[in-house]
C-alpha angles and dihedrals in degrees: 000000000000122000125218116233111255110252117227113253115267113257116264114259125222116192120214115201128199112303090008135114144198137193121195145163131219130356100006131122116213108207132194123178133203104016108182117157088344119098130222110216112198124189123190138184107194094192092058095036087230131136140169137194134199122191101212122200108184133031095229142018088234089073096057132080089209115038098172096103103087093196092061096076134042093228091062102025096060095054088045093053092046090051093049093046091050088057088054092054100267121142113225092218089058096052121116126186138221123191128203129177134022095139122171096235097176103027093140089061095053129093109259111263096020117128115249123230090240092055090048091050092051093047092049092048092049091047095052092045091049092049090047091050096242112138119225103230101181138356143184103198140148125018124109104275132088120242140208122210136208111189113194102208096195095064104011093244115153123200115199121194125189129182109265096012138090117256114264127205122220 
């Protein structure tokens, strides 16, 4: 009788909803579904095996009636993620970023020449990361389709799926 090799357990998944965040270490997959104009900001320290994601909704606190949710905006989400990753053993100077999302979901309804919310979210995320000194290593942003993301914290790999397209790995 032959025995099958025992398969390693699947990594634990942590789902991040809109205007939510998560920071993890080790064999965890942080998942967010249905990014439209929103942007997933992912930070990773490969030495510490730590990563974090925020699913940002708006480019600036000035656009919200309620600005208390830090994960909702790049200007507050990035410092929050850096702080949380530091508690997990990450070094801020080793952090790298990946960005996904910022689609123009309703471009055909907009006035020509107007700046879409997705573009504004991407620009705001890039700006905060630049000012914080965190390089953006890869991104899958813009376009007209929504995306779902699986961020493998152990190695920093990001799988991006979009309706009607093959998955890409960042």
